[in-house]
C-alpha distance (Angstrom), angle and dihedral (degrees) to the residues before:
residue distance angle dihedral
X1 . . .
X2 3.80 . .
X3 3.77 114.0 .
X4 3.78 122.2 -167.6
X5 3.77 119.8 -158.5
X6 3.82 119.8 -162.5
X7 3.78 108.9 -159.5
X8 3.82 115.1 31.7
X9 3.83 100.0 -153.8
X10 3.75 130.2 108.6
X11 3.87 97.7 -51.1
X12 3.80 100.9 35.8
X13 3.79 94.5 36.2
X14 3.80 94.0 50.5
X15 3.83 90.6 48.8
X16 3.78 90.1 50.5
X17 3.77 93.2 52.3
X18 3.74 97.6 51.4
X19 3.90 98.4 36.7
X20 3.82 87.6 57.6
X21 3.82 96.9 37.6
X22 3.83 93.2 49.1
X23 3.81 93.8 46.6
X24 3.82 101.2 -111.9
X25 3.77 91.3 117.2
X26 3.83 123.8 44.4
X27 3.81 90.5 -168.1
X28 3.86 131.4 14.5
X29 3.75 121.2 -156.9
X30 3.76 125.6 -169.2
X31 3.76 143.2 -155.0
X32 3.78 120.9 -163.5
X33 3.80 125.7 171.6
X34 3.70 95.7 -158.7
X35 3.83 108.0 77.8
X36 3.88 93.2 -152.7
X37 3.76 91.8 49.6
X38 3.84 90.2 45.0
X39 3.76 91.7 53.6
X40 3.75 92.2 45.9
X41 3.83 93.3 48.9
X42 3.78 91.0 53.0
X43 3.78 93.6 43.7
X44 3.88 95.2 52.0
X45 3.80 90.7 43.4
X46 3.80 102.5 -114.0
X47 3.81 88.2 143.2
X48 3.78 136.8 15.9
X49 3.81 90.6 -122.4
X50 3.81 141.5 -3.0
X51 3.77 108.0 -133.5
X52 3.82 139.5 173.5
X53 3.82 116.0 -81.4
X54 3.82 95.3 -109.5
X55 3.78 92.9 50.6
X56 3.84 91.4 50.3
X57 3.77 92.7 51.0
X58 3.81 92.3 48.1
X59 3.77 98.3 43.9
X60 3.88 100.4 39.7
X61 3.81 125.7 88.8
X62 3.79 89.8 -160.3
X63 3.80 124.1 25.3
X64 3.84 117.2 -157.9
X65 3.82 116.4 -157.5
X66 3.75 105.7 -153.3
X67 3.83 102.0 164.8
X68 3.79 132.4 106.9
X69 3.74 111.9 -63.5
X70 3.89 94.4 -114.9
X71 3.79 87.4 61.4
X72 3.78 94.7 39.2
X73 3.84 92.0 57.4
X74 3.83 89.9 57.5
X75 3.84 93.7 39.8
X76 3.77 100.7 49.4
X77 3.86 96.9 64.4
X78 3.82 88.6 48.3
X79 3.78 92.1 54.7
X80 3.81 92.4 47.6
X81 3.86 88.4 49.5
X82 3.80 89.2 53.4
X83 3.81 90.0 48.7
X84 3.74 88.0 56.5
X85 3.82 91.8 53.6
X86 3.86 96.1 46.2
X87 3.79 121.6 84.9
X88 3.80 106.4 -111.6
X89 3.82 90.8 13.2
X90 3.80 90.7 136.5
X91 3.87 87.5 70.2
X92 3.81 93.1 56.1
X93 3.76 123.7 96.3
X94 3.85 130.4 -148.8
X95 3.83 123.2 -169.0
X96 3.76 132.4 177.6
X97 3.83 130.4 -149.0
X98 3.83 98.4 -153.4
X99 3.79 125.4 147.1
X100 3.81 93.0 -133.4
X101 3.76 123.0 51.9
X102 3.79 111.3 175.2
X103 3.86 99.0 78.3
X104 3.84 96.1 39.3
X105 3.81 92.2 50.2
X106 3.79 92.5 47.8
X107 3.84 93.7 48.3
X108 3.81 91.4 68.1
X109 3.77 100.9 27.2
X110 3.80 92.5 117.6
X111 3.85 98.1 34.6
X112 3.76 112.2 127.5
X113 3.88 88.7 -132.1
X114 3.80 94.4 48.9
X115 3.72 95.2 120.5
X116 3.84 89.7 64.8
X117 3.82 90.0 64.4
X118 3.84 122.2 83.6
X119 3.83 115.0 -171.4
X120 3.81 112.2 -140.2
X121 3.78 139.8 165.6
X122 3.83 116.6 -167.9
X123 3.76 103.7 -154.5
X124 3.76 99.4 -137.4
X125 3.77 139.6 94.8
X126 3.83 146.1 112.7
X127 3.79 133.3 -124.4
X128 3.78 92.0 -96.8
X129 3.83 128.5 90.9
X130 3.75 141.2 -168.0
X131 3.86 131.2 58.4
X132 3.84 90.5 -67.4
X133 3.87 88.2 63.3
X134 3.85 92.6 57.6
X135 3.80 113.1 110.5
X136 3.82 141.2 172.0
X137 3.78 119.5 -104.6
X138 3.77 94.7 21.6
X139 3.79 92.7 134.0
X140 3.82 100.1 41.7
X141 3.76 112.1 132.3
X142 3.74 95.6 -2.4
X143 3.80 128.7 124.7
X144 3.83 123.8 -107.2
X145 3.79 117.5 -157.2
X146 3.78 116.5 -141.1
X147 3.81 110.8 -161.6
X148 3.84 130.1 -157.3
X149 3.86 92.9 -12.5
X150 3.79 90.8 167.7
X151 3.83 85.9 74.9
X152 3.80 93.4 56.5
X153 3.82 131.5 75.3
X154 3.88 107.0 -90.4
X155 3.86 88.1 -133.6
X156 3.76 90.2 54.0
X157 3.79 91.5 48.6
X158 3.84 90.2 50.4
X159 3.79 92.5 51.4
X160 3.83 91.8 48.5
X161 3.79 90.4 49.1
X162 3.88 86.9 55.1
X163 3.82 88.6 49.7
X164 3.81 93.2 54.7
X165 3.82 90.9 41.0
X166 3.78 86.4 58.8
X167 3.83 86.9 55.7
X168 3.88 89.2 50.9
X169 3.79 92.7 -115.0
X170 3.84 127.1 147.6
X171 3.81 115.8 -132.5
X172 3.83 123.6 -127.5
X173 3.81 119.6 -174.1
X174 3.78 124.0 -149.5
X175 3.76 147.8 140.5
X176 3.80 114.0 -80.1
X177 3.80 93.9 -122.8
X178 3.84 91.8 48.5
X179 3.80 88.0 51.6
X180 3.73 91.2 55.1
X181 3.85 91.8 51.8
X182 3.85 91.1 49.8
X183 3.80 94.8 46.8
X184 3.79 91.2 49.4
X185 3.79 86.7 61.5
X186 3.77 102.9 38.6
X187 3.81 101.2 33.8
X188 3.77 119.1 6.3
X189 3.84 97.4 52.6
X190 3.85 89.5 48.9
X191 3.79 89.5 59.4
X192 3.78 94.1 44.4
X193 3.80 93.1 52.1
X194 3.82 91.0 44.4
X195 3.81 90.1 53.1
X196 3.81 90.5 47.5
X197 3.76 94.5 48.3
X198 3.83 91.4 49.0
X199 3.79 90.0 51.7
X200 3.81 91.1 48.7
X201 3.74 92.7 52.1
X202 3.82 93.4 43.4
X203 3.80 89.0 54.4
X204 3.84 90.6 51.7
X205 3.81 92.4 44.5
X206 3.77 89.5 64.7
X207 3.82 87.7 72.4
X208 3.80 100.9 28.3
X209 3.79 109.8 48.4
X210 3.81 94.5 -175.1
X211 3.81 97.5 58.1
X212 3.81 95.0 100.9
X213 3.84 89.8 45.5
X214 3.80 86.4 63.0
X215 3.80 95.9 44.9
X216 3.80 110.8 124.6
X217 3.77 130.9 -158.3
X218 3.81 89.7 -90.1
X219 3.76 91.3 60.7
X220 3.81 93.2 44.4
X221 3.84 92.0 52.6
X222 3.81 92.4 45.9
X223 3.79 95.3 52.2
X224 3.82 96.2 35.5
X225 3.80 91.6 104.3
X226 3.78 90.8 55.9
X227 3.82 86.5 79.3
X228 3.79 89.5 66.8
X229 3.84 120.1 121.9
X230 3.78 116.9 -93.1
X231 3.79 91.4 -149.6
X232 3.80 88.5 63.2
X233 3.79 99.3 40.5
X234 3.86 102.5 43.9
X235 3.81 94.0 66.7
X236 3.78 92.7 41.6
X237 3.86 92.8 54.6
X238 3.78 90.9 42.5
X239 3.83 95.5 49.6
X240 3.85 93.1 44.1
X241 3.79 91.9 40.5
X242 3.82 101.0 133.4
X243 3.76 95.9 46.8
X244 3.84 92.9 44.7
X245 3.77 91.7 50.0
X246 3.78 91.0 51.9
X247 3.81 90.4 52.8
X248 3.76 93.2 45.6
X249 3.80 91.8 52.1
X250 3.89 88.5 51.6
X251 3.78 90.0 48.8
X252 3.75 92.7 49.3
X253 3.80 88.7 51.6
X254 3.83 91.6 53.6
X255 3.78 90.8 45.7
X256 3.85 88.7 53.6
X257 3.84 90.4 51.5
X258 3.80 88.2 55.9
X259 3.80 92.7 44.9
X260 3.78 93.0 49.7
X261 3.79 93.1 48.0
X262 3.83 92.5 48.8
X263 3.77 91.3 45.1
X264 3.79 91.9 53.3
X265 3.82 95.0 43.8
X266 3.80 86.3 -120.2
X267 3.82 99.1 160.9
X268 3.80 93.3 171.5
X269 3.80 91.0 55.6
X270 3.86 91.1 47.7
X271 3.84 88.8 49.9
X272 3.79 91.4 49.1
X273 3.81 91.6 50.2
X274 3.79 92.9 48.7
X275 3.81 92.6 45.6
X276 3.79 90.6 50.6
X277 3.83 89.5 50.4
X278 3.83 90.4 49.9
X279 3.80 87.7 68.9
X280 3.85 86.1 80.2
X281 3.90 84.5 77.6
X282 3.79 88.6 75.7
X283 3.85 90.7 57.0
X284 3.82 102.0 35.1
X285 3.80 118.0 38.3
């Protein structure tokens, strides 16, 4: 099995490490647009070789797209076009790891090689990026979303299930649009609020130089996601715009409830809001 990984950062690099280490892939090829990152990925051994894009598509049994979703939407049709031109291309598989699924699924809905594509979203990551951020065991115990599998070749889906099983991930199957609604609530809003809080504190820090000296673990964990890469998050928030806006509006409403209760010295209301929020402990431990 030859696996090709396009994008050798945290997501792609971490997949490359464990797919080779755990015996799913005999050989891992890589494509990386940034020459510094490409050299680093090869030097630290994320892949067996960094090769040109066309070579990777031709030589790989499975192609993994691990680049920002704005780039992935343009790249996926190109890869399926190349599958169509390659002898035996109908037996190849391409997957993506993007955080939004609706647009990327729709962009190849009528492509003659659509069945070679399996839409996935491994729900794992950190706030760091680049080949230096890649790590073994990143995916262990996490969920992987499979979207619109009915549009893919069942054999391709089965092989991709084995790929994620090698990463110790548990599969969840859903419609691409439902996926985008869910990720807006559990992932995308977390990043937006973290960005906003970081900006708020940075504005205050201009006047009070000791604010970061007083930052506790709670602050650090809350703004951790604000370190995330803009190149990755701009297209995510753009593509999932409607769902993210709906969640932001709900969040603003909840913030206003807290603001009004605090403004009115309404301690009972504040307690009720906190107690209601505490119910999250039953879901997230």
